[in-house]
C-alpha atoms as a printed R data frame, in Angstrom:
    type eleno elety resid chain resno       x       y       z
1   ATOM     1    CA   MET     A     1 309.721 -44.506 187.018
2   ATOM     2    CA   SER     A     2 312.044 -46.708 184.739
3   ATOM     3    CA   GLY     A     3 313.283 -49.638 186.363
4   ATOM     4    CA   SER     A     4 316.509 -49.743 184.491
5   ATOM     5    CA   GLY     A     5 317.586 -46.164 186.395
6   ATOM     6    CA   PRO     A     6 317.769 -45.721 189.866
7   ATOM     7    CA   LEU     A     7 315.369 -45.010 192.628
8   ATOM     8    CA   PRO     A     8 314.026 -41.674 193.020
9   ATOM     9    CA   SER     A     9 316.001 -39.552 195.082
10  ATOM    10    CA   PRO     A    10 314.525 -37.929 197.923
11  ATOM    11    CA   PRO     A    11 313.950 -33.858 198.131
12  ATOM    12    CA   PRO     A    12 317.048 -32.257 199.186
13  ATOM    13    CA   ALA     A    13 317.667 -32.143 203.354
14  ATOM    14    CA   PRO     A    14 316.650 -29.141 204.943
15  ATOM    15    CA   ALA     A    15 319.280 -27.188 207.212
16  ATOM    16    CA   PRO     A    16 319.825 -29.720 209.714
17  ATOM    17    CA   TYR     A    17 321.332 -32.380 207.552
18  ATOM    18    CA   GLY     A    18 323.910 -29.805 206.205
19  ATOM    19    CA   ARG     A    19 325.509 -29.090 209.072
20  ATOM    20    CA   SER     A    20 328.220 -31.623 209.522
21  ATOM    21    CA   PRO     A    21 329.797 -34.319 207.087
22  ATOM    22    CA   LEU     A    22 328.625 -37.207 208.773
23  ATOM    23    CA   ARG     A    23 324.815 -35.678 208.565
24  ATOM    24    CA   ASP     A    24 325.166 -34.625 204.959
25  ATOM    25    CA   TRP     A    25 326.248 -38.282 204.103
26  ATOM    26    CA   TRP     A    26 323.456 -40.095 206.205
27  ATOM    27    CA   ALA     A    27 321.009 -37.845 204.456
28  ATOM    28    CA   ARG     A    28 321.620 -39.510 201.015
29  ATOM    29    CA   ARG     A    29 321.985 -42.759 202.372
30  ATOM    30    CA   GLN     A    30 319.175 -43.380 205.273
31  ATOM    31    CA   SER     A    31 317.215 -45.083 202.573
32  ATOM    32    CA   ALA     A    32 319.635 -47.883 202.418
33  ATOM    33    CA   ALA     A    33 319.689 -48.318 206.051
34  ATOM    34    CA   GLY     A    34 316.582 -50.384 205.998
35  ATOM    35    CA   ALA     A    35 317.686 -52.852 203.675
36  ATOM    36    CA   ALA     A    36 321.117 -53.027 206.014
37  ATOM    37    CA   VAL     A    37 319.305 -53.822 209.279
38  ATOM    38    CA   MET     A    38 317.777 -56.389 207.234
39  ATOM    39    CA   ALA     A    39 320.249 -58.129 206.365
40  ATOM    40    CA   THR     A    40 322.439 -58.158 209.384
41  ATOM    41    CA   GLY     A    41 319.211 -59.500 211.052
42  ATOM    42    CA   ILE     A    42 318.508 -62.365 208.677
43  ATOM    43    CA   VAL     A    43 322.095 -63.141 209.086
44  ATOM    44    CA   SER     A    44 321.589 -63.259 212.679
45  ATOM    45    CA   VAL     A    45 318.520 -65.621 212.007
46  ATOM    46    CA   GLY     A    46 320.574 -68.116 209.848
47  ATOM    47    CA   LEU     A    47 324.029 -68.186 212.421
48  ATOM    48    CA   HIS     A    48 320.993 -69.121 215.433
49  ATOM    49    CA   LEU     A    49 319.659 -71.726 212.936
50  ATOM    50    CA   THR     A    50 322.841 -73.355 212.681
51  ATOM    51    CA   GLY     A    51 324.291 -72.839 216.183
52  ATOM    52    CA   TYR     A    52 326.462 -70.200 216.084
53  ATOM    53    CA   GLU     A    53 324.904 -68.408 219.013
54  ATOM    54    CA   VAL     A    54 327.788 -66.060 219.675
55  ATOM    55    CA   ALA     A    55 328.160 -64.867 216.479
56  ATOM    56    CA   SER     A    56 324.398 -64.741 215.936
57  ATOM    57    CA   ARG     A    57 323.973 -62.255 218.869
58  ATOM    58    CA   VAL     A    58 326.821 -59.771 217.874
59  ATOM    59    CA   THR     A    59 325.285 -59.397 214.437
60  ATOM    60    CA   LEU     A    60 321.909 -59.060 216.518
61  ATOM    61    CA   ALA     A    61 323.604 -56.395 218.317
62  ATOM    62    CA   MET     A    62 324.576 -54.842 215.161
63  ATOM    63    CA   ALA     A    63 321.212 -54.886 213.672
64  ATOM    64    CA   GLY     A    64 319.633 -53.533 216.579
65  ATOM    65    CA   ALA     A    65 321.935 -50.566 217.105
66  ATOM    66    CA   ALA     A    66 321.196 -50.317 213.358
67  ATOM    67    CA   TRP     A    67 317.626 -50.153 213.583
68  ATOM    68    CA   ALA     A    68 317.372 -47.580 216.693
69  ATOM    69    CA   VAL     A    69 319.480 -45.295 214.284
70  ATOM    70    CA   LEU     A    70 317.000 -45.717 211.396
71  ATOM    71    CA   ALA     A    71 313.810 -45.536 213.992
72  ATOM    72    CA   ALA     A    72 314.993 -42.377 215.556
73  ATOM    73    CA   ASP     A    73 315.780 -40.942 211.777
74  ATOM    74    CA   PHE     A    74 312.475 -41.741 210.807
75  ATOM    75    CA   VAL     A    75 310.712 -39.961 213.841
76  ATOM    76    CA   ALA     A    76 313.143 -37.207 213.390
77  ATOM    77    CA   ARG     A    77 311.962 -36.731 209.395
78  ATOM    78    CA   LEU     A    78 307.946 -37.650 210.349
79  ATOM    79    CA   THR     A    79 308.158 -34.575 213.110
80  ATOM    80    CA   LEU     A    80 310.307 -32.033 211.688
81  ATOM    81    CA   GLU     A    81 310.911 -32.874 207.586
82  ATOM    82    CA   ARG     A    82 307.100 -33.832 206.820
83  ATOM    83    CA   PRO     A    83 307.607 -33.063 203.331
84  ATOM    84    CA   ARG     A    84 310.972 -34.938 203.214
85  ATOM    85    CA   TRP     A    85 309.287 -37.672 204.533
86  ATOM    86    CA   LEU     A    86 305.881 -37.842 202.599
87  ATOM    87    CA   ALA     A    87 308.223 -37.861 199.443
88  ATOM    88    CA   GLU     A    88 310.124 -40.963 200.462
89  ATOM    89    CA   ALA     A    89 306.945 -42.849 201.955
90  ATOM    90    CA   GLY     A    90 305.974 -42.927 198.330
91  ATOM    91    CA   THR     A    91 309.202 -44.674 196.904
92  ATOM    92    CA   PRO     A    92 308.947 -48.681 196.070
93  ATOM    93    CA   ALA     A    93 311.804 -48.879 198.939
94  ATOM    94    CA   ALA     A    94 309.667 -47.231 201.685
95  ATOM    95    CA   PRO     A    95 308.591 -50.859 203.228
96  ATOM    96    CA   THR     A    96 311.910 -51.529 204.065
97  ATOM    97    CA   ALA     A    97 310.573 -49.774 206.932
98  ATOM    98    CA   VAL     A    98 307.910 -52.550 208.287
99  ATOM    99    CA   ALA     A    99 310.348 -55.418 206.836
100 ATOM   100    CA   ALA     A   100 313.584 -54.439 208.818
101 ATOM   101    CA   THR     A   101 311.228 -53.973 211.879
102 ATOM   102    CA   THR     A   102 309.942 -57.480 211.410
103 ATOM   103    CA   VAL     A   103 313.028 -59.239 210.957
104 ATOM   104    CA   LEU     A   104 314.616 -57.910 214.270
105 ATOM   105    CA   GLY     A   105 311.581 -58.883 216.057
106 ATOM   106    CA   ALA     A   106 311.768 -62.350 214.380
107 ATOM   107    CA   ARG     A   107 315.230 -62.690 215.706
108 ATOM   108    CA   VAL     A   108 313.939 -61.119 219.309
109 ATOM   109    CA   SER     A   109 311.036 -63.702 219.274
110 ATOM   110    CA   VAL     A   110 313.907 -66.441 219.384
111 ATOM   111    CA   LEU     A   111 315.635 -65.109 222.821
112 ATOM   112    CA   GLY     A   112 312.561 -65.239 225.100
113 ATOM   113    CA   ARG     A   113 311.724 -61.705 224.941
114 ATOM   114    CA   PRO     A   114 308.201 -61.790 223.919
115 ATOM   115    CA   THR     A   115 306.947 -58.336 225.332
116 ATOM   116    CA   ALA     A   116 309.987 -56.935 222.805
117 ATOM   117    CA   ALA     A   117 308.733 -58.958 220.111
118 ATOM   118    CA   GLU     A   118 305.317 -57.959 220.426
119 ATOM   119    CA   ALA     A   119 306.048 -54.618 220.375
120 ATOM   120    CA   LEU     A   120 307.850 -54.663 217.354
121 ATOM   121    CA   LEU     A   121 304.862 -56.445 215.605
122 ATOM   122    CA   ALA     A   122 302.527 -53.930 216.951
123 ATOM   123    CA   LEU     A   123 304.960 -51.040 215.292
124 ATOM   124    CA   ALA     A   124 305.379 -52.928 212.222
125 ATOM   125    CA   ALA     A   125 301.510 -53.567 211.946
126 ATOM   126    CA   VAL     A   126 300.788 -49.762 212.316
127 ATOM   127    CA   LEU     A   127 303.485 -48.795 209.657
128 ATOM   128    CA   TRP     A   128 302.481 -51.732 207.288
129 ATOM   129    CA   PRO     A   129 299.375 -50.017 205.687
130 ATOM   130    CA   VAL     A   130 300.480 -46.426 205.600
131 ATOM   131    CA   LEU     A   131 303.628 -47.465 203.614
132 ATOM   132    CA   LEU     A   132 301.895 -50.096 201.736
133 ATOM   133    CA   VAL     A   133 299.258 -47.993 200.175
134 ATOM   134    CA   THR     A   134 301.539 -45.336 199.652
135 ATOM   135    CA   ALA     A   135 304.076 -47.519 197.620
136 ATOM   136    CA   VAL     A   136 301.537 -49.343 195.576
137 ATOM   137    CA   ARG     A   137 299.662 -46.191 194.310
138 ATOM   138    CA   ARG     A   138 303.223 -45.682 192.535
139 ATOM   139    CA   TRP     A   139 303.596 -48.791 191.126
140 ATOM   140    CA   GLU     A   140 303.984 -48.892 187.148
141 ATOM   141    CA   ARG     A   141 305.801 -50.844 184.471
142 ATOM   142    CA   GLY     A   142 309.598 -50.964 184.339
143 ATOM   143    CA   MET     A   143 310.077 -51.169 188.255
144 ATOM   144    CA   PRO     A   144 313.151 -52.079 189.872
145 ATOM   145    CA   GLY     A   145 313.470 -55.002 192.317
146 ATOM   146    CA   SER     A   146 312.047 -52.437 195.203
147 ATOM   147    CA   VAL     A   147 308.612 -53.320 193.613
148 ATOM   148    CA   PHE     A   148 308.889 -56.790 195.564
149 ATOM   149    CA   LEU     A   149 309.157 -55.073 199.127
150 ATOM   150    CA   CYS     A   150 305.581 -54.924 199.851
151 ATOM   151    CA   CYS     A   151 305.849 -58.677 199.618
152 ATOM   152    CA   VAL     A   152 308.450 -58.827 201.869
153 ATOM   153    CA   ALA     A   153 306.918 -56.356 204.118
154 ATOM   154    CA   THR     A   154 303.662 -58.513 204.424
155 ATOM   155    CA   GLN     A   155 305.529 -62.081 204.592
156 ATOM   156    CA   GLY     A   156 307.589 -59.951 207.285
157 ATOM   157    CA   LEU     A   157 304.345 -59.463 209.469
158 ATOM   158    CA   ALA     A   158 303.509 -63.144 208.476
159 ATOM   159    CA   VAL     A   159 306.649 -64.706 210.163
160 ATOM   160    CA   LEU     A   160 306.534 -62.472 213.105
161 ATOM   161    CA   GLY     A   161 303.329 -63.161 213.716
162 ATOM   162    CA   ALA     A   162 303.459 -67.046 213.556
163 ATOM   163    CA   ALA     A   163 306.588 -67.091 215.595
164 ATOM   164    CA   LEU     A   164 304.860 -65.065 218.436
165 ATOM   165    CA   ALA     A   165 302.025 -67.504 217.705
166 ATOM   166    CA   ARG     A   166 303.787 -70.594 218.332
167 ATOM   167    CA   ALA     A   167 305.797 -69.205 221.334
168 ATOM   168    CA   GLU     A   168 302.409 -67.910 222.847
169 ATOM   169    CA   GLU     A   169 299.954 -70.617 221.347
170 ATOM   170    CA   ALA     A   170 297.767 -67.847 220.132
171 ATOM   171    CA   ALA     A   171 295.783 -69.225 217.616
172 ATOM   172    CA   TRP     A   172 293.997 -66.245 216.371
173 ATOM   173    CA   LEU     A   173 297.728 -64.614 215.798
174 ATOM   174    CA   ALA     A   174 298.401 -67.789 213.621
175 ATOM   175    CA   HIS     A   175 295.287 -67.265 211.646
176 ATOM   176    CA   THR     A   176 296.175 -63.537 211.331
177 ATOM   177    CA   ALA     A   177 299.452 -64.645 209.824
178 ATOM   178    CA   LEU     A   178 297.987 -66.970 207.376
179 ATOM   179    CA   VAL     A   179 295.794 -64.544 206.001
180 ATOM   180    CA   LEU     A   180 298.986 -61.970 205.619
181 ATOM   181    CA   PHE     A   181 300.543 -64.961 203.922
182 ATOM   182    CA   TRP     A   182 298.523 -65.438 201.396
183 ATOM   183    CA   LEU     A   183 298.118 -61.836 200.892
184 ATOM   184    CA   GLY     A   184 301.700 -61.432 200.393
185 ATOM   185    CA   LEU     A   185 301.513 -63.894 197.862
186 ATOM   186    CA   VAL     A   186 298.941 -61.946 195.604
187 ATOM   187    CA   LEU     A   187 301.280 -58.819 196.042
188 ATOM   188    CA   TYR     A   188 304.120 -60.878 194.568
189 ATOM   189    CA   CYS     A   189 302.037 -61.724 191.807
190 ATOM   190    CA   VAL     A   190 300.647 -58.419 191.358
191 ATOM   191    CA   ALA     A   191 304.216 -56.879 191.256
192 ATOM   192    CA   LEU     A   192 305.643 -59.397 189.203
193 ATOM   193    CA   PRO     A   193 304.704 -58.298 185.842
194 ATOM   194    CA   LEU     A   194 305.478 -54.651 186.763
195 ATOM   195    CA   PHE     A   195 309.430 -55.890 187.238
196 ATOM   196    CA   ASP     A   196 311.924 -54.478 184.515
197 ATOM   197    CA   LEU     A   197 313.682 -58.304 183.510
198 ATOM   198    CA   ARG     A   198 316.586 -55.832 182.247
199 ATOM   199    CA   GLN     A   199 316.894 -55.379 185.883
200 ATOM   200    CA   VAL     A   200 318.677 -58.946 186.008
201 ATOM   201    CA   ALA     A   201 321.601 -57.918 183.835
202 ATOM   202    CA   GLU     A   202 321.608 -54.148 184.848
203 ATOM   203    CA   GLY     A   203 320.407 -53.750 188.115
204 ATOM   204    CA   ALA     A   204 322.613 -52.517 190.986
205 ATOM   205    CA   GLY     A   205 321.480 -54.966 193.390
206 ATOM   206    CA   ASP     A   206 317.742 -54.514 194.764
207 ATOM   207    CA   GLN     A   207 316.845 -57.233 191.586
208 ATOM   208    CA   TRP     A   208 317.869 -59.855 194.150
209 ATOM   209    CA   VAL     A   209 314.632 -58.949 195.920
210 ATOM   210    CA   ALA     A   210 312.883 -60.621 193.088
211 ATOM   211    CA   GLY     A   211 313.838 -63.784 194.720
212 ATOM   212    CA   GLY     A   212 313.982 -62.640 198.247
213 ATOM   213    CA   ALA     A   213 310.495 -61.938 198.282
214 ATOM   214    CA   LEU     A   214 309.796 -65.583 197.498
215 ATOM   215    CA   ALA     A   215 312.700 -66.499 200.498
216 ATOM   216    CA   VAL     A   216 310.356 -64.609 202.972
217 ATOM   217    CA   SER     A   217 307.601 -66.230 201.730
218 ATOM   218    CA   ALA     A   218 308.635 -69.425 202.131
219 ATOM   219    CA   LEU     A   219 310.098 -68.741 205.893
220 ATOM   220    CA   ALA     A   220 306.472 -67.732 206.436
221 ATOM   221    CA   GLY     A   221 304.843 -71.069 205.600
222 ATOM   222    CA   ALA     A   222 307.542 -72.732 207.348
223 ATOM   223    CA   GLU     A   223 306.714 -70.713 210.566
224 ATOM   224    CA   LEU     A   224 303.263 -71.219 210.159
225 ATOM   225    CA   LEU     A   225 303.782 -74.808 210.010
226 ATOM   226    CA   ALA     A   226 305.834 -74.926 213.173
227 ATOM   227    CA   ALA     A   227 303.127 -73.206 214.752
228 ATOM   228    CA   ASP     A   228 300.589 -76.039 214.337
229 ATOM   229    CA   THR     A   229 303.394 -78.590 215.763
230 ATOM   230    CA   ALA     A   230 304.409 -76.629 218.747
231 ATOM   231    CA   GLY     A   231 300.821 -75.618 220.225
232 ATOM   232    CA   PRO     A   232 296.848 -75.640 219.497
233 ATOM   233    CA   HIS     A   233 296.106 -77.911 216.268
234 ATOM   234    CA   LEU     A   234 295.373 -74.969 213.725
235 ATOM   235    CA   TRP     A   235 295.317 -76.662 210.119
236 ATOM   236    CA   ASN     A   236 293.169 -80.072 209.185
237 ATOM   237    CA   ASP     A   237 295.459 -82.498 207.501
238 ATOM   238    CA   ASP     A   238 294.560 -81.261 204.066
239 ATOM   239    CA   ASP     A   239 295.105 -77.176 205.135
240 ATOM   240    CA   ALA     A   240 298.736 -78.399 206.365
241 ATOM   241    CA   GLY     A   241 299.093 -80.394 203.275
242 ATOM   242    CA   VAL     A   242 298.567 -77.660 200.929
243 ATOM   243    CA   LEU     A   243 300.658 -75.211 202.944
244 ATOM   244    CA   ARG     A   244 303.511 -77.464 203.006
245 ATOM   245    CA   ALA     A   245 303.128 -78.008 199.860
246 ATOM   246    CA   VAL     A   246 302.930 -74.430 198.807
247 ATOM   247    CA   THR     A   247 306.206 -73.750 201.237
248 ATOM   248    CA   VAL     A   248 308.366 -76.277 199.390
249 ATOM   249    CA   ALA     A   249 307.206 -74.672 195.815
250 ATOM   250    CA   LEU     A   250 308.061 -70.924 197.013
251 ATOM   251    CA   LEU     A   251 311.632 -72.410 197.991
252 ATOM   252    CA   VAL     A   252 312.264 -74.146 194.572
253 ATOM   253    CA   LEU     A   253 311.192 -70.949 192.997
254 ATOM   254    CA   ASP     A   254 313.420 -68.865 195.241
255 ATOM   255    CA   LEU     A   255 316.584 -71.228 194.451
256 ATOM   256    CA   ALA     A   256 315.602 -71.134 190.782
257 ATOM   257    CA   TRP     A   257 315.735 -67.210 191.182
258 ATOM   258    CA   TYR     A   258 318.921 -67.441 192.857
259 ATOM   259    CA   ALA     A   259 320.654 -69.512 190.347
260 ATOM   260    CA   VAL     A   260 319.471 -67.135 187.636
261 ATOM   261    CA   LEU     A   261 320.526 -64.024 189.427
262 ATOM   262    CA   LEU     A   262 324.186 -65.493 190.275
263 ATOM   263    CA   ALA     A   263 324.514 -66.590 186.769
264 ATOM   264    CA   ALA     A   264 323.358 -63.110 185.967
265 ATOM   265    CA   GLU     A   265 326.250 -61.681 188.113
266 ATOM   266    CA   ALA     A   266 328.773 -63.858 186.687
267 ATOM   267    CA   ARG     A   267 327.718 -62.917 183.065
268 ATOM   268    CA   TRP     A   268 327.448 -59.133 183.639
269 ATOM   269    CA   PRO     A   269 329.792 -58.212 186.408
270 ATOM   270    CA   ARG     A   270 329.188 -55.333 188.352
271 ATOM   271    CA   PRO     A   271 331.846 -54.733 190.549
272 ATOM   272    CA   GLY     A   272 331.405 -51.564 191.982
273 ATOM   273    CA   TYR     A   273 329.690 -50.828 195.386
274 ATOM   274    CA   ASP     A   274 325.878 -49.433 195.418
275 ATOM   275    CA   LEU     A   275 323.952 -48.753 198.296
276 ATOM   276    CA   ARG     A   276 321.530 -51.411 196.683
277 ATOM   277    CA   ARG     A   277 324.067 -54.319 197.341
278 ATOM   278    CA   TRP     A   278 322.402 -54.531 200.686
279 ATOM   279    CA   ALA     A   279 319.395 -55.883 199.014
280 ATOM   280    CA   THR     A   280 321.383 -58.482 197.360
281 ATOM   281    CA   ALA     A   281 322.718 -59.452 201.018
282 ATOM   282    CA   PHE     A   282 319.285 -59.688 202.478
283 ATOM   283    CA   PRO     A   283 317.952 -62.143 199.952
284 ATOM   284    CA   MET     A   284 320.712 -64.150 200.387
285 ATOM   285    CA   GLY     A   285 320.635 -64.469 203.851
286 ATOM   286    CA   MET     A   286 316.949 -65.063 203.723
287 ATOM   287    CA   THR     A   287 317.311 -67.818 201.027
288 ATOM   288    CA   ALA     A   288 319.686 -69.600 203.620
289 ATOM   289    CA   ALA     A   289 317.131 -69.151 206.496
290 ATOM   290    CA   ALA     A   290 314.076 -70.395 204.971
291 ATOM   291    CA   THR     A   291 316.258 -73.464 203.447
292 ATOM   292    CA   LEU     A   292 317.341 -74.415 206.659
293 ATOM   293    CA   SER     A   293 313.482 -73.786 208.319
294 ATOM   294    CA   VAL     A   294 311.786 -75.928 205.349
295 ATOM   295    CA   ALA     A   295 314.362 -78.459 206.033
296 ATOM   296    CA   ASP     A   296 313.218 -78.471 209.488
297 ATOM   297    CA   THR     A   297 309.368 -78.063 209.728
298 ATOM   298    CA   ALA     A   298 307.967 -79.677 206.054
299 ATOM   299    CA   ASP     A   299 310.478 -82.485 206.998
300 ATOM   300    CA   VAL     A   300 312.854 -82.286 204.114
301 ATOM   301    CA   PRO     A   301 316.291 -83.154 206.287
302 ATOM   302    CA   TRP     A   302 318.440 -83.116 203.210
303 ATOM   303    CA   LEU     A   303 318.386 -79.657 202.857
304 ATOM   304    CA   ALA     A   304 320.171 -78.521 206.005
305 ATOM   305    CA   ARG     A   305 323.228 -79.147 204.391
306 ATOM   306    CA   PRO     A   306 322.784 -76.800 201.476
307 ATOM   307    CA   GLY     A   307 321.036 -74.487 203.471
308 ATOM   308    CA   GLU     A   308 324.559 -74.258 205.893
309 ATOM   309    CA   VAL     A   309 326.468 -73.598 202.609
310 ATOM   310    CA   LEU     A   310 324.217 -71.016 201.268
311 ATOM   311    CA   LEU     A   311 324.353 -69.172 204.902
312 ATOM   312    CA   TRP     A   312 328.047 -69.237 204.676
313 ATOM   313    CA   VAL     A   313 327.884 -67.753 201.070
314 ATOM   314    CA   ALA     A   314 325.289 -65.069 202.548
315 ATOM   315    CA   VAL     A   315 327.691 -64.086 205.303
316 ATOM   316    CA   ALA     A   316 330.705 -63.407 202.946
317 ATOM   317    CA   ALA     A   317 328.334 -61.195 201.040
318 ATOM   318    CA   TRP     A   318 327.300 -59.235 204.227
319 ATOM   319    CA   LEU     A   319 331.342 -58.892 205.213
320 ATOM   320    CA   VAL     A   320 331.694 -57.573 201.769
321 ATOM   321    CA   VAL     A   321 329.281 -54.939 201.565
322 ATOM   322    CA   ALA     A   322 329.703 -53.957 205.235
323 ATOM   323    CA   ALA     A   323 333.387 -53.339 204.369
324 ATOM   324    CA   ALA     A   324 332.337 -51.429 201.336
325 ATOM   325    CA   ALA     A   325 329.797 -49.396 203.325
326 ATOM   326    CA   VAL     A   326 332.272 -48.675 205.860
327 ATOM   327    CA   THR     A   327 334.908 -47.756 203.538
328 ATOM   328    CA   GLY     A   328 332.665 -45.611 201.400
329 ATOM   329    CA   ALA     A   329 331.415 -43.691 204.608
330 ATOM   330    CA   ALA     A   330 334.760 -43.078 206.019
331 ATOM   331    CA   ARG     A   331 336.012 -41.776 202.447
332 ATOM   332    CA   ALA     A   332 332.843 -39.580 201.833
333 ATOM   333    CA   VAL     A   333 332.952 -37.914 205.427
334 ATOM   334    CA   ARG     A   334 336.487 -37.200 204.562
335 ATOM   335    CA   GLY     A   335 336.324 -36.162 201.624
336 ATOM   336    CA   ARG     A   336 333.001 -33.419 202.499
337 ATOM   337    CA   ALA     A   337 335.382 -32.318 205.601
338 ATOM   338    CA   ALA     A   338 338.256 -31.374 203.313
339 ATOM   339    CA   ILE     A   339 335.768 -29.659 200.715
340 ATOM   340    CA   ARG     A   340 334.246 -27.737 203.435
341 ATOM   341    CA   SER     A   341 337.539 -26.813 205.221
342 ATOM   342    CA   ARG     A   342 338.761 -25.139 201.762
343 ATOM   343    CA   ALA     A   343 335.609 -23.115 201.072
344 ATOM   344    CA   PRO     A   344 335.714 -19.427 201.641
345 ATOM   345    CA   ARG     A   345 334.226 -18.349 204.920
């Protein structure tokens, strides 16, 4: 697979998806639904961190509704369209199902709903090894930005695990999250040489995951530091110092990626809408959330102001992508309905 081209298309949908214009449209776009949940969920997290609770809960409800549709479609394809499910599970974008579940779980855990968050963590943990192995087996050189989603999914588990460990003072869960944190960094280092750097100039949106994976890694580090201060003593001074240094370094590298990718967008504009733009909105929101979290847990208070600025940039990007997605969906459904109405019977 060439990194300069689009992600591989799944096999044609069987009859159930061809019965209505809406289902026909969804069959070609459900792969982007996970990224949409991730982007919406992380915007909700960022709004919560900055005190905009009403807006945070509204976006959380939207993310939850989108996740429910995604989950229902996932189960339907697994049980009724197994060949299609297997084909999609082998694409680089497959781990979005795990990442979307953990982002939603991380926000739910803050609401004081540990049972729901634990259920989401358990579901993500079951899906993670299956989707991780099938995706990694198809890695090769010249990959698009979605190659980093294995790191994102792994660090998402670390974020949610650390958040629940802090809430429930569960040391074993915090130590498990720490293992996942380091594994996620290993996966990033393995994926980086496979990433086609031409995507920085040519990518349709998912090239931003190269930085977003570092952002979620920094957020995982921040959550692990918070788990240590909120409950039982988890790390000694040396371990905590290393974790803090790595977390700050990850944020710095993420911000460097952010600057490079933003400059590339200005140098090589890509104004047309593409489904992969959800994979732009998510890293922007994750960078904001990571900056705000590191400012708090790593004792770097001056980062709070840049974090809030980055949040509003992410909100603006999310609004643009969401508006384009809704407009495109309405146009596509109307167009398919018109074609079918003119078709001979």
